[in-house]
C-alpha positions, 0 to 999 in steps of 0.5 A: 510521543505518540508512535501511532501512524494513521494509516488512511486508505482501502480495506478490501477483500480480494477474491482470486480464482484460477482459470487452468487454460487461456483466455486467448482460446475463448475470447476470440477477436472475431466475436469480441462485439458479442462477447459472452464467455464463462470459465471454469475455476477450480481454484479459489481463495479469498484474501484480505487486502486493501492498501490500509489493511495491508500496511497496517498488517506489515506494520504490526509484524515489525511491532508498530502502532498502525491505526487504519483509517478506512471505511468498510461495509456490513460484511467486514466482521471477520476482517475487523476481528482478525485485525483486533486479534492481531492487536490493531487498533480498529477505532477509525474503521468505520462500518456502513450497514447499507453497503458492502466492503470494497472487493476485487474479483480477480480471475488469472489464467495459466499464462498470468493474464488477469480479468478483474472487477472492483466494487468500490462499496463503502470506499465511496464514502471514505471522506466522511471518516473524519479523523480530526482530533486524532493524535499521531507521529506520522500518517499516510494517505494511500489509494482510496476514493479521491475525495477521502484521499484529499479529505484525509490529506487536508485533516492531517495537514491541518492538525500538523501530522506529517504524512507520506502520499502514495499514489499507487492505484489511484493514479488515473484519478489524479491529474497535474494540478490534483498532484501538485495540490497533494504535494503541497501538503505531504512530507514524503512522496512514494511511488513505483517507477512507472507511477514516478514517471507519470507524476513527472509527466503530469506535474512537469517537475523532475523528481529531484525538483519535487524532493527539494520541496518535501522531506524526501521521494522514495521510488521503488524499482521492483528487483532493482531495489528503491531510490531515495531522493532528498534535497542532498541528491539521489541514493540507490538502495540495493534490493534484497535478494530473494529465493523465489518471486511468489506473488508481487501484490502488496509488495508496495504496501509492505515496503511503506510499512517498513518506511513508516516504522523507521520514520516513527522511530526516528531512523534515518531515511536511508535506514528506513528505506533499507527496512522497507526493502526488507519488508517487501522482500519478505512479501514477494515470497508469499501468495497474498498481501497479508500471508508473510509471517516473518518474525522480528528476529528474521527481520532484524537479521535480514536488515543486518545481513544485507545492509548492516543495519542494526535494529532492536524490534519490540519483543 
């Protein structure tokens, strides 16, 4: 049986600049109607990102078999080569010669405030990336263009491939009817606690009610760990203690990777969520979404130490 996972979602670059002052000293309320400001940013870094890229990265750390399904532009050669060097199968990444790869430009000040601009680029045509005919044990539909998310969900559903629905940053695009339509096709819903509250509000259903119609609902709660909802009830899974919180960006994606690895390898939902927490814990200790590099021995040791779960990851 195939252990591949079709990881549908965005593949993007994050360009992050650091302003060593405070925005509030330069953006004055009295002058906001004629705003014209410029920030000197001596620190700049470009990171590999996007939900599909991040999930695939962490799944590969575990020895999994992710197949990212995304749409990139003419400027993605280095990203694609990096994936291939890691052994990630890029056959379902579509390259558009007349577009740019999605890019997020973020400027952060010394108080942690951010000003961000997002260029969707090739992502706007993600629905054209047809995964029909692909074989996989599981899939995930993570944030992407709305049309792309529905197109991938419908194709996975038609193929009988169970998938995780990860609302994430696509939350503003989905109203109650959209969410009910997606949940009618998905096997598992994942969300953070804020997103979960929005889903409850827009659908008019409790998490317990939603879980009764699915295999599970998994809600991440930051420093409080995660909650697993099934038809049998709710189980709270304690967080993994971390020595330092460096950067939460991409923690949700690392969590999804751990969950998917467990699902593909027939772990119990509880143990899969434990692994997901471990992966999120490793991610939060490093800057950027794809710079954490725990060995599989490190991951297995953390899983055993914190949850008593034994795992034999591929060598």
